[in-house]
N, CA and C atoms of all chains as a GROMACS GRO file, in nm:
protein
  438
    1MET      N    1   0.069  -0.112   0.023
    1MET     CA    2  -0.008   0.029  -0.011
    1MET      C    3   0.056   0.157  -0.007
    2ASN      N    4   0.031   0.188  -0.084
    2ASN     CA    5   0.109   0.326  -0.117
    2ASN      C    6   0.077   0.402   0.048
    3LEU      N    7   0.153   0.427   0.164
    3LEU     CA    8   0.141   0.586   0.151
    3LEU      C    9   0.237   0.768   0.152
    4ALA      N   10   0.263   0.748   0.032
    4ALA     CA   11   0.370   0.832   0.012
    4ALA      C   12   0.251   1.001  -0.009
    5VAL      N   13   0.332   1.090   0.071
    5VAL     CA   14   0.226   1.220   0.074
    5VAL      C   15   0.341   1.308   0.035
    6SER      N   16   0.322   1.456   0.014
    6SER     CA   17   0.383   1.515   0.020
    6SER      C   18   0.358   1.673   0.096
    7LEU      N   19   0.458   1.717   0.121
    7LEU     CA   20   0.407   1.836   0.174
    7LEU      C   21   0.515   1.955   0.181
    8GLY      N   22   0.422   2.073   0.108
    8GLY     CA   23   0.554   2.161   0.055
    8GLY      C   24   0.626   2.078  -0.029
    9GLU      N   25   0.780   2.141   0.030
    9GLU     CA   26   0.841   2.095  -0.043
    9GLU      C   27   0.923   1.923  -0.014
   10LEU      N   28   0.927   1.962   0.055
   10LEU     CA   29   0.875   1.764   0.136
   10LEU      C   30   0.838   1.627   0.024
   11GLU      N   31   0.885   1.463   0.046
   11GLU     CA   32   0.837   1.391  -0.003
   11GLU      C   33   0.836   1.279   0.071
   12LEU      N   34   0.747   1.226   0.215
   12LEU     CA   35   0.706   1.157   0.295
   12LEU      C   36   0.701   1.022   0.280
   13LYS      N   37   0.781   0.943   0.310
   13LYS     CA   38   0.717   0.766   0.318
   13LYS      C   39   0.537   0.791   0.353
   14ASN      N   40   0.525   0.839   0.424
   14ASN     CA   41   0.390   0.788   0.464
   14ASN      C   42   0.343   0.877   0.589
   15PRO      N   43   0.252   0.988   0.570
   15PRO     CA   44   0.149   1.062   0.637
   15PRO      C   45   0.225   1.027   0.804
   16ILE      N   46   0.240   0.905   0.857
   16ILE     CA   47   0.192   0.932   1.013
   16ILE      C   48   0.407   1.113   1.057
   17MET      N   49   0.398   1.163   1.172
   17MET     CA   50   0.467   1.234   1.228
   17MET      C   51   0.420   1.273   1.362
   18PRO      N   52   0.468   1.192   1.447
   18PRO     CA   53   0.501   1.254   1.567
   18PRO      C   54   0.524   1.378   1.607
   19ALA      N   55   0.390   1.427   1.758
   19ALA     CA   56   0.406   1.578   1.720
   19ALA      C   57   0.520   1.650   1.847
   20SER      N   58   0.561   1.710   1.751
   20SER     CA   59   0.649   1.821   1.838
   20SER      C   60   0.657   1.886   2.002
   21GLY      N   61   0.714   1.818   2.062
   21GLY     CA   62   0.755   1.874   2.195
   21GLY      C   63   0.685   1.766   2.272
   22CYS      N   64   0.594   1.654   2.190
   22CYS     CA   65   0.652   1.510   2.272
   22CYS      C   66   0.718   1.433   2.288
   23PHE      N   67   0.819   1.448   2.175
   23PHE     CA   68   0.944   1.314   2.145
   23PHE      C   69   1.039   1.367   2.112
   24GLY      N   70   1.026   1.500   2.230
   24GLY     CA   71   1.241   1.499   2.246
   24GLY      C   72   1.286   1.543   2.117
   25PHE      N   73   1.443   1.468   2.031
   25PHE     CA   74   1.450   1.474   1.974
   25PHE      C   75   1.467   1.321   1.905
   26GLY      N   76   1.460   1.224   1.987
   26GLY     CA   77   1.383   1.164   1.882
   26GLY      C   78   1.453   0.984   1.966
   27LYS      N   79   1.572   1.102   2.087
   27LYS     CA   80   1.650   0.915   2.085
   27LYS      C   81   1.543   0.837   2.178
   28GLU      N   82   1.446   0.889   2.306
   28GLU     CA   83   1.402   0.776   2.347
   28GLU      C   84   1.276   0.700   2.324
   29PHE      N   85   1.270   0.726   2.261
   29PHE     CA   86   1.120   0.665   2.149
   29PHE      C   87   1.169   0.574   2.070
   30SER      N   88   1.330   0.596   2.004
   30SER     CA   89   1.367   0.464   1.929
   30SER      C   90   1.343   0.359   1.967
   31GLN      N   91   1.441   0.381   2.151
   31GLN     CA   92   1.419   0.232   2.213
   31GLN      C   93   1.290   0.140   2.224
   32PHE      N   94   1.151   0.237   2.197
   32PHE     CA   95   1.029   0.166   2.148
   32PHE      C   96   0.954   0.068   2.051
   33TYR      N   97   1.079   0.116   1.939
   33TYR     CA   98   1.045   0.103   1.817
   33TYR      C   99   1.131   0.189   1.714
   34ASP      N  100   1.145   0.100   1.609
   34ASP     CA  101   1.239   0.166   1.489
   34ASP      C  102   1.148   0.315   1.395
   35LEU      N  103   1.216   0.412   1.453
   35LEU     CA  104   1.156   0.588   1.372
   35LEU      C  105   1.172   0.544   1.252
   36ASN      N  106   1.264   0.484   1.170
   36ASN     CA  107   1.264   0.475   1.016
   36ASN      C  108   1.114   0.393   0.927
   37THR      N  109   0.996   0.318   1.057
   37THR     CA  110   0.877   0.384   0.999
   37THR      C  111   0.784   0.484   0.943
   38LEU      N  112   0.847   0.580   1.080
   38LEU     CA  113   0.758   0.690   1.032
   38LEU      C  114   0.792   0.742   0.846
   39GLY      N  115   0.662   0.843   0.850
   39GLY     CA  116   0.730   0.989   0.771
   39GLY      C  117   0.821   1.035   0.740
   40ALA      N  118   0.825   1.067   0.924
   40ALA     CA  119   0.877   1.227   0.958
   40ALA      C  120   0.934   1.203   1.116
   41ILE      N  121   1.038   1.330   1.196
   41ILE     CA  122   1.015   1.345   1.331
   41ILE      C  123   0.994   1.481   1.278
   42ALA      N  124   0.905   1.524   1.427
   42ALA     CA  125   0.898   1.676   1.429
   42ALA      C  126   0.962   1.666   1.574
   43ILE      N  127   1.074   1.754   1.581
   43ILE     CA  128   1.164   1.782   1.667
   43ILE      C  129   1.124   1.921   1.803
   44LYS      N  130   1.190   1.866   1.954
   44LYS     CA  131   1.120   2.030   1.940
   44LYS      C  132   1.114   2.097   1.955
   45ALA      N  133   1.079   2.305   1.968
   45ALA     CA  134   1.068   2.351   1.936
   45ALA      C  135   1.272   2.418   1.971
   46ALA      N  136   1.318   2.434   1.864
   46ALA     CA  137   1.442   2.524   1.796
   46ALA      C  138   1.414   2.662   1.849
   47THR      N  139   1.519   2.742   1.991
   47THR     CA  140   1.571   2.841   1.944
   47THR      C  141   1.681   2.894   1.931
   48GLY      N  142   1.707   3.087   1.905
   48GLY     CA  143   1.859   3.111   1.807
   48GLY      C  144   1.916   3.054   1.965
   49GLU      N  145   1.958   3.148   2.064
   49GLU     CA  146   1.955   3.073   2.218
   49GLU      C  147   1.908   2.923   2.305
   50ALA      N  148   2.040   2.894   2.332
   50ALA     CA  149   1.958   2.812   2.406
   50ALA      C  150   1.818   2.872   2.550
   51ARG      N  151   1.745   2.803   2.618
   51ARG     CA  152   1.662   2.859   2.676
   51ARG      C  153   1.616   2.704   2.765
   52TYR      N  154   1.665   2.812   2.874
   52TYR     CA  155   1.582   2.703   3.068
   52TYR      C  156   1.487   2.650   3.011
   53GLY      N  157   1.315   2.762   3.013
   53GLY     CA  158   1.220   2.677   2.968
   53GLY      C  159   1.168   2.786   3.144
   54ASN      N  160   1.000   2.757   3.168
   54ASN     CA  161   1.002   2.788   3.271
   54ASN      C  162   1.031   2.691   3.430
   55PRO      N  163   0.996   2.787   3.541
   55PRO     CA  164   1.018   2.653   3.653
   55PRO      C  165   0.863   2.598   3.633
   56THR      N  166   0.959   2.471   3.727
   56THR     CA  167   0.828   2.424   3.704
   56THR      C  168   0.707   2.367   3.900
   57PRO      N  169   0.648   2.388   3.845
   57PRO     CA  170   0.605   2.212   3.757
   57PRO      C  171   0.459   2.300   3.617
   58ARG      N  172   0.535   2.206   3.531
   58ARG     CA  173   0.535   2.212   3.437
   58ARG      C  174   0.372   2.178   3.307
   59VAL      N  175   0.354   2.082   3.385
   59VAL     CA  176   0.202   2.013   3.360
   59VAL      C  177   0.137   2.002   3.499
   60ALA      N  178  -0.035   2.019   3.417
   60ALA     CA  179  -0.172   2.014   3.501
   60ALA      C  180  -0.249   1.918   3.464
   61GLU      N  181  -0.337   1.870   3.476
   61GLU     CA  182  -0.417   1.803   3.495
   61GLU      C  183  -0.549   1.859   3.472
   62THR      N  184  -0.654   1.880   3.416
   62THR     CA  185  -0.782   1.917   3.378
   62THR      C  186  -0.845   1.769   3.356
   63SER      N  187  -1.007   1.812   3.368
   63SER     CA  188  -1.117   1.670   3.421
   63SER      C  189  -1.077   1.668   3.296
   64SER      N  190  -1.073   1.739   3.121
   64SER     CA  191  -1.095   1.630   3.032
   64SER      C  192  -0.924   1.615   2.943
   65GLY      N  193  -0.763   1.629   2.997
   65GLY     CA  194  -0.707   1.665   2.978
   65GLY      C  195  -0.593   1.737   3.052
   66MET      N  196  -0.480   1.710   2.961
   66MET     CA  197  -0.420   1.856   3.061
   66MET      C  198  -0.384   1.947   3.013
   67LEU      N  199  -0.312   2.066   3.086
   67LEU     CA  200  -0.195   2.105   2.992
   67LEU      C  201  -0.111   2.148   3.043
   68ASN      N  202   0.020   2.194   2.932
   68ASN     CA  203   0.166   2.190   2.897
   68ASN      C  204   0.229   2.298   2.962
   69ALA      N  205   0.354   2.392   2.960
   69ALA     CA  206   0.413   2.502   2.987
   69ALA      C  207   0.494   2.441   2.982
   70ILE      N  208   0.625   2.414   2.910
   70ILE     CA  209   0.749   2.352   2.895
   70ILE      C  210   0.865   2.496   2.937
   71GLY      N  211   0.789   2.564   2.870
   71GLY     CA  212   0.845   2.677   2.774
   71GLY      C  213   0.970   2.687   2.689
   72LEU      N  214   0.978   2.599   2.607
   72LEU     CA  215   1.105   2.611   2.465
   72LEU      C  216   1.181   2.570   2.543
   73GLN      N  217   1.241   2.432   2.644
   73GLN     CA  218   1.344   2.434   2.738
   73GLN      C  219   1.409   2.341   2.577
   74ASN      N  220   1.549   2.427   2.540
   74ASN     CA  221   1.644   2.315   2.390
   74ASN      C  222   1.781   2.397   2.384
   75PRO      N  223   1.800   2.299   2.382
   75PRO     CA  224   2.009   2.369   2.385
   75PRO      C  225   2.012   2.478   2.272
   76GLY      N  226   1.906   2.488   2.218
   76GLY     CA  227   1.978   2.670   2.106
   76GLY      C  228   1.991   2.553   1.975
   77VAL      N  229   1.976   2.603   1.894
   77VAL     CA  230   1.974   2.580   1.741
   77VAL      C  231   2.180   2.466   1.743
   78ASP      N  232   2.241   2.559   1.722
   78ASP     CA  233   2.432   2.508   1.784
   78ASP      C  234   2.390   2.420   1.829
   79GLY      N  235   2.372   2.364   1.985
   79GLY     CA  236   2.314   2.266   2.051
   79GLY      C  237   2.284   2.211   1.956
   80ILE      N  238   2.191   2.133   1.902
   80ILE     CA  239   2.063   2.102   1.879
   80ILE      C  240   2.116   1.958   1.718
   81ILE      N  241   2.269   2.082   1.636
   81ILE     CA  242   2.321   2.070   1.554
   81ILE      C  243   2.406   1.975   1.606
   82GLU      N  244   2.510   2.028   1.656
   82GLU     CA  245   2.600   1.922   1.754
   82GLU      C  246   2.518   1.784   1.785
   83ASN      N  247   2.452   1.859   1.909
   83ASN     CA  248   2.466   1.730   2.014
   83ASN      C  249   2.348   1.586   1.950
   84GLU      N  250   2.199   1.699   1.856
   84GLU     CA  251   2.135   1.595   1.890
   84GLU      C  252   2.113   1.590   1.718
   85LEU      N  253   2.138   1.659   1.583
   85LEU     CA  254   2.110   1.549   1.485
   85LEU      C  255   2.134   1.464   1.429
   86PRO      N  256   2.296   1.424   1.494
   86PRO     CA  257   2.379   1.292   1.450
   86PRO      C  258   2.277   1.155   1.425
   87PHE      N  259   2.166   1.196   1.593
   87PHE     CA  260   2.143   1.042   1.601
   87PHE      C  261   2.090   1.013   1.487
   88MET      N  262   1.016   1.954   5.340
   88MET     CA  263   1.082   1.918   5.417
   88MET      C  264   1.197   1.810   5.378
   89LEU      N  265   1.162   1.767   5.210
   89LEU     CA  266   1.394   1.745   5.127
   89LEU      C  267   1.411   1.821   5.168
   90LYS      N  268   1.366   2.033   5.163
   90LYS     CA  269   1.556   2.077   5.147
   90LYS      C  270   1.635   2.116   5.330
   91ALA      N  271   1.505   2.096   5.488
   91ALA     CA  272   1.513   2.034   5.572
   91ALA      C  273   1.668   1.938   5.608
   92VAL      N  274   1.619   1.786   5.482
   92VAL     CA  275   1.708   1.722   5.518
   92VAL      C  276   1.822   1.756   5.456
   93GLN      N  277   1.809   1.836   5.311
   93GLN     CA  278   1.951   1.838   5.226
   93GLN      C  279   2.050   1.917   5.347
   94ASN      N  280   1.952   2.016   5.358
   94ASN     CA  281   2.074   2.102   5.515
   94ASN      C  282   2.091   2.047   5.597
   95GLN      N  283   2.046   1.900   5.597
   95GLN     CA  284   2.130   1.823   5.748
   95GLN      C  285   2.229   1.732   5.656
   96LEU      N  286   2.239   1.755   5.568
   96LEU     CA  287   2.332   1.660   5.457
   96LEU      C  288   2.488   1.652   5.404
   97THR      N  289   2.506   1.849   5.449
   97THR     CA  290   2.634   1.927   5.439
   97THR      C  291   2.724   1.866   5.381
   98HIS      N  292   2.711   1.820   5.536
   98HIS     CA  293   2.914   1.702   5.518
   98HIS      C  294   2.945   1.554   5.472
   99LEU      N  295   2.797   1.494   5.526
   99LEU     CA  296   2.761   1.374   5.428
   99LEU      C  297   2.672   1.371   5.298
  100GLU      N  298   2.714   1.234   5.225
  100GLU     CA  299   2.720   1.226   5.130
  100GLU      C  300   2.586   1.192   5.095
  101GLY      N  301   2.485   1.226   5.019
  101GLY     CA  302   2.268   1.168   5.076
  101GLY      C  303   2.209   1.258   4.868
  102TYR      N  304   2.163   1.106   4.913
  102TYR     CA  305   2.046   1.166   4.714
  102TYR      C  306   1.892   1.158   4.865
  103LEU      N  307   1.857   1.216   4.741
  103LEU     CA  308   1.688   1.235   4.740
  103LEU      C  309   1.654   1.200   4.692
  104SER      N  310   1.520   1.128   4.694
  104SER     CA  311   1.449   1.116   4.587
  104SER      C  312   1.289   1.138   4.582
  105LEU      N  313   1.370   1.218   4.437
  105LEU     CA  314   1.252   1.322   4.401
  105LEU      C  315   1.103   1.295   4.301
  106GLU      N  316   1.019   1.333   4.298
  106GLU     CA  317   0.885   1.363   4.231
  106GLU      C  318   0.882   1.478   4.161
  107GLU      N  319   0.765   1.528   4.066
  107GLU     CA  320   0.763   1.569   4.042
  107GLU      C  321   0.676   1.529   3.944
  108ARG      N  322   0.545   1.666   3.831
  108ARG     CA  323   0.459   1.606   3.746
  108ARG      C  324   0.508   1.572   3.635
  109MET      N  325   0.484   1.540   3.555
  109MET     CA  326   0.560   1.391   3.427
  109MET      C  327   0.453   1.393   3.298
  110GLY      N  328   0.516   1.403   3.184
  110GLY     CA  329   0.424   1.433   3.130
  110GLY      C  330   0.425   1.312   2.999
  111CYS      N  331   0.520   1.244   2.973
  111CYS     CA  332   0.575   1.090   2.920
  111CYS      C  333   0.640   1.008   2.969
  112GLY      N  334   0.733   1.098   3.089
  112GLY     CA  335   0.766   0.891   3.199
  112GLY      C  336   0.940   0.914   3.146
  113ILE      N  337   0.993   0.971   3.024
  113ILE     CA  338   1.082   0.924   3.006
  113ILE      C  339   1.160   0.952   2.941
  114GLY      N  340   1.134   1.092   2.907
  114GLY     CA  341   1.284   1.184   2.858
  114GLY      C  342   1.259   1.290   2.754
  115ALA      N  343   1.125   1.254   2.696
  115ALA     CA  344   1.131   1.308   2.604
  115ALA      C  345   1.043   1.427   2.590
  116CYS      N  346   1.006   1.519   2.715
  116CYS     CA  347   0.899   1.631   2.677
  116CYS      C  348   0.960   1.689   2.767
  117PHE      N  349   1.097   1.705   2.885
  117PHE     CA  350   1.112   1.825   2.912
  117PHE      C  351   0.952   1.914   3.066
  118ALA      N  352   0.897   1.790   3.086
  118ALA     CA  353   0.815   1.874   3.264
  118ALA      C  354   0.852   1.874   3.301
  119CYS      N  355   0.960   1.687   3.367
  119CYS     CA  356   0.990   1.658   3.541
  119CYS      C  357   1.123   1.736   3.546
  120VAL      N  358   1.168   1.840   3.559
  120VAL     CA  359   1.300   1.864   3.535
  120VAL      C  360   1.266   1.957   3.675
  121CYS      N  361   1.480   1.901   3.679
  121CYS     CA  362   1.504   2.001   3.799
  121CYS      C  363   1.634   2.068   3.846
  122GLU      N  364   1.606   2.181   3.875
  122GLU     CA  365   1.729   2.229   3.878
  122GLU      C  366   1.836   2.174   3.911
  123TYR      N  367   1.948   2.137   3.870
  123TYR     CA  368   2.136   2.103   3.874
  123TYR      C  369   2.250   2.103   3.915
  124ARG      N  370   2.294   2.213   4.076
  124ARG     CA  371   2.418   2.268   4.031
  124ARG      C  372   2.554   2.264   3.947
  125SER      N  373   2.562   2.108   3.893
  125SER     CA  374   2.688   2.070   3.800
  125SER      C  375   2.728   2.073   3.659
  126LYS      N  376   2.561   2.050   3.651
  126LYS     CA  377   2.502   2.132   3.521
  126LYS      C  378   2.473   2.238   3.457
  127LYS      N  379   2.484   2.320   3.530
  127LYS     CA  380   2.394   2.468   3.499
  127LYS      C  381   2.284   2.507   3.448
  128GLY      N  382   2.246   2.374   3.493
  128GLY     CA  383   2.051   2.349   3.386
  128GLY      C  384   1.977   2.253   3.473
  129TYR      N  385   1.872   2.193   3.354
  129TYR     CA  386   1.803   2.124   3.509
  129TYR      C  387   1.876   1.941   3.398
  130VAL      N  388   1.807   1.843   3.495
  130VAL     CA  389   1.774   1.718   3.451
  130VAL      C  390   1.647   1.658   3.492
  131LYS      N  391   1.652   1.544   3.399
  131LYS     CA  392   1.479   1.500   3.451
  131LYS      C  393   1.437   1.375   3.530
  132ILE      N  394   1.342   1.425   3.609
  132ILE     CA  395   1.350   1.351   3.721
  132ILE      C  396   1.342   1.231   3.699
  133CYS      N  397   1.248   1.201   3.568
  133CYS     CA  398   1.192   1.058   3.494
  133CYS      C  399   1.342   0.993   3.424
  134GLN      N  400   1.403   1.063   3.385
  134GLN     CA  401   1.512   0.967   3.335
  134GLN      C  402   1.682   0.937   3.376
  135ASP      N  403   1.720   1.098   3.482
  135ASP     CA  404   1.811   1.105   3.533
  135ASP      C  405   1.775   1.082   3.632
  136GLY      N  406   1.670   1.057   3.756
  136GLY     CA  407   1.617   0.949   3.873
  136GLY      C  408   1.602   0.908   3.889
  137PRO      N  409   1.459   0.863   3.925
  137PRO     CA  410   1.384   1.052   4.040
  137PRO      C  411   1.522   1.022   4.180
  138VAL      N  412   1.586   1.002   4.146
  138VAL     CA  413   1.701   0.980   4.278
  138VAL      C  414   1.847   1.032   4.279
  139LEU      N  415   1.857   1.082   4.268
  139LEU     CA  416   1.890   1.244   4.228
  139LEU      C  417   1.999   1.324   4.409
  140LYS      N  418   2.133   1.338   4.391
  140LYS     CA  419   2.242   1.353   4.446
  140LYS      C  420   2.210   1.472   4.546
  141ALA      N  421   2.206   1.496   4.710
  141ALA     CA  422   2.104   1.610   4.738
  141ALA      C  423   2.253   1.688   4.703
  142SER      N  424   2.364   1.674   4.723
  142SER     CA  425   2.409   1.815   4.703
  142SER      C  426   2.377   1.892   4.570
  143GLU      N  427   2.295   1.804   4.473
  143GLU     CA  428   2.378   1.978   4.289
  143GLU      C  429   2.241   1.982   4.231
  144VAL      N  430   2.095   1.928   4.332
  144VAL     CA  431   1.958   1.935   4.341
  144VAL      C  432   1.933   2.066   4.430
  145LEU      N  433   1.882   2.082   4.315
  145LEU     CA  434   1.800   2.234   4.344
  145LEU      C  435   1.688   2.286   4.428
  146LEU      N  436   1.684   2.239   4.513
  146LEU     CA  437   1.487   2.278   4.512
  146LEU      C  438   1.426   2.390   4.612
   0.00000   0.00000   0.00000
Protein backbone atom coordinates (compact mmCIF):
# COMPACT_ATOMS: atom_id res chain seq x y z
CA MET A 1 0.00 0.00 0.00
CA ASN A 2 1.46 3.32 -1.01
CA LEU A 3 1.03 5.95 1.70
CA ALA A 4 3.43 8.49 0.27
CA VAL A 5 2.44 12.14 0.63
CA SER A 6 4.01 15.45 -0.20
CA LEU A 7 4.25 18.17 2.40
CA GLY A 8 5.33 21.36 0.68
CA GLU A 9 8.68 20.49 -0.84
CA LEU A 10 9.09 17.33 1.26
CA GLU A 11 8.23 13.88 0.06
CA LEU A 12 7.21 11.66 2.97
CA LYS A 13 6.86 7.92 2.64
CA ASN A 14 3.79 8.05 4.90
CA PRO A 15 1.83 10.78 6.71
CA ILE A 16 2.72 9.59 10.22
CA MET A 17 4.63 12.25 12.16
CA PRO A 18 4.75 12.42 16.00
CA ALA A 19 3.86 15.78 17.53
CA SER A 20 6.69 18.15 18.34
CA GLY A 21 7.21 18.65 22.03
CA CYS A 22 6.14 15.11 22.82
CA PHE A 23 9.03 13.51 21.02
CA GLY A 24 12.20 15.19 22.28
CA PHE A 25 14.80 14.69 19.59
CA GLY A 26 13.87 11.08 18.89
CA LYS A 27 16.31 9.12 21.02
CA GLU A 28 13.91 8.16 23.82
CA PHE A 29 11.28 6.64 21.56
CA SER A 30 13.78 4.76 19.43
CA GLN A 31 14.00 2.21 22.24
CA PHE A 32 10.36 1.25 21.58
CA TYR A 33 10.20 1.09 17.82
CA ASP A 34 12.21 1.72 14.69
CA LEU A 35 11.88 5.42 13.89
CA ASN A 36 12.50 4.68 10.22
CA THR A 37 8.90 3.49 9.95
CA LEU A 38 7.70 7.08 10.45
CA GLY A 39 7.15 9.49 7.59
CA ALA A 40 8.97 12.23 9.45
CA ILE A 41 9.77 13.35 12.98
CA ALA A 42 9.20 16.81 14.40
CA ILE A 43 11.82 17.64 17.02
CA LYS A 44 11.26 19.94 19.98
CA ALA A 45 11.10 23.66 19.30
CA ALA A 46 14.51 25.11 18.51
CA THR A 47 15.38 28.68 19.38
CA GLY A 48 18.44 30.66 18.36
CA GLU A 49 19.77 30.81 21.93
CA ALA A 50 19.50 27.94 24.42
CA ARG A 51 16.50 28.31 26.69
CA TYR A 52 16.00 26.98 30.21
CA GLY A 53 12.23 26.92 29.96
CA ASN A 54 9.72 27.57 32.72
CA PRO A 55 10.11 26.71 36.40
CA THR A 56 8.29 23.56 37.47
CA PRO A 57 5.56 22.38 37.68
CA ARG A 58 5.18 22.45 33.95
CA VAL A 59 2.15 20.24 33.50
CA ALA A 60 -1.30 20.30 35.08
CA GLU A 61 -4.11 17.81 34.86
CA THR A 62 -7.56 19.01 33.78
CA SER A 63 -10.89 17.21 33.80
CA SER A 64 -10.56 16.17 30.18
CA GLY A 65 -6.87 16.34 29.44
CA MET A 66 -3.80 18.23 30.47
CA LEU A 67 -2.09 21.57 30.10
CA ASN A 68 1.61 21.95 29.63
CA ALA A 69 3.93 24.93 29.52
CA ILE A 70 7.45 23.62 29.12
CA GLY A 71 8.65 27.05 28.06
CA LEU A 72 10.58 25.98 24.99
CA GLN A 73 13.49 24.44 26.85
CA ASN A 74 16.05 23.47 24.25
CA PRO A 75 19.83 23.61 23.86
CA GLY A 76 19.63 26.20 21.10
CA VAL A 77 20.04 25.66 17.39
CA ASP A 78 23.81 25.18 17.59
CA GLY A 79 23.52 22.69 20.45
CA ILE A 80 20.88 20.77 18.54
CA ILE A 81 22.96 20.61 15.37
CA GLU A 82 26.00 19.47 17.30
CA ASN A 83 24.51 17.04 19.82
CA GLU A 84 21.06 15.91 18.70
CA LEU A 85 20.91 15.82 14.92
CA PRO A 86 23.61 13.15 14.46
CA PHE A 87 21.26 10.62 16.05
CA MET B 1 10.92 18.70 54.09
CA LEU B 2 13.37 17.60 51.43
CA LYS B 3 15.10 20.97 51.83
CA ALA B 4 15.44 20.33 55.57
CA VAL B 5 16.99 16.93 54.90
CA GLN B 6 19.25 18.49 52.28
CA ASN B 7 20.47 21.06 54.82
CA GLN B 8 21.33 18.27 57.26
CA LEU B 9 23.52 16.55 54.68
CA THR B 10 26.12 19.28 54.18
CA HIS B 11 29.01 17.07 55.31
CA LEU B 12 27.64 13.72 54.22
CA GLU B 13 26.96 12.22 50.83
CA GLY B 14 23.24 11.82 50.44
CA TYR B 15 20.59 11.26 47.83
CA LEU B 16 17.02 12.45 47.56
CA SER B 17 14.21 10.67 45.78
CA LEU B 18 12.24 13.33 43.94
CA GLU B 19 8.82 13.49 42.38
CA GLU B 20 7.46 15.92 39.83
CA ARG B 21 4.43 16.18 37.58
CA MET B 22 5.36 14.18 34.48
CA GLY B 23 4.22 14.15 30.90
CA CYS B 24 5.85 11.26 29.11
CA GLY B 25 7.89 9.60 31.85
CA ILE B 26 10.69 8.64 29.47
CA GLY B 27 12.66 11.83 28.97
CA ALA B 28 11.16 13.18 25.76
CA CYS B 29 8.91 16.02 26.96
CA PHE B 30 11.03 17.96 29.51
CA ALA B 31 8.11 18.37 31.94
CA CYS B 32 9.67 16.88 35.08
CA VAL B 33 12.93 18.83 35.31
CA CYS B 34 14.90 19.82 38.39
CA GLU B 35 17.81 22.25 38.62
CA TYR B 36 21.18 20.56 38.97
CA ARG B 37 24.15 22.56 40.19
CA SER B 38 26.98 20.98 38.22
CA LYS B 39 24.99 20.99 35.02
CA LYS B 40 24.15 24.69 35.35
CA GLY B 41 20.79 23.65 34.03
CA TYR B 42 18.14 20.99 34.35
CA VAL B 43 18.07 17.22 34.73
CA LYS B 44 14.96 15.12 34.13
CA ILE B 45 13.52 13.41 37.18
CA CYS B 46 12.05 10.60 35.09
CA GLN B 47 15.24 9.79 33.22
CA ASP B 48 18.22 11.08 35.24
CA GLY B 49 16.53 10.44 38.58
CA PRO B 50 14.28 10.00 40.43
CA VAL B 51 17.06 9.53 42.95
CA LEU B 52 19.53 12.40 42.68
CA LYS B 53 22.49 13.67 44.70
CA ALA B 54 21.31 15.87 47.56
CA SER B 55 24.29 18.21 47.12
CA GLU B 56 23.45 18.83 43.47
CA VAL B 57 19.71 19.44 43.31
CA LEU B 58 18.36 22.94 43.81
CA LEU B 59 14.97 22.58 45.44
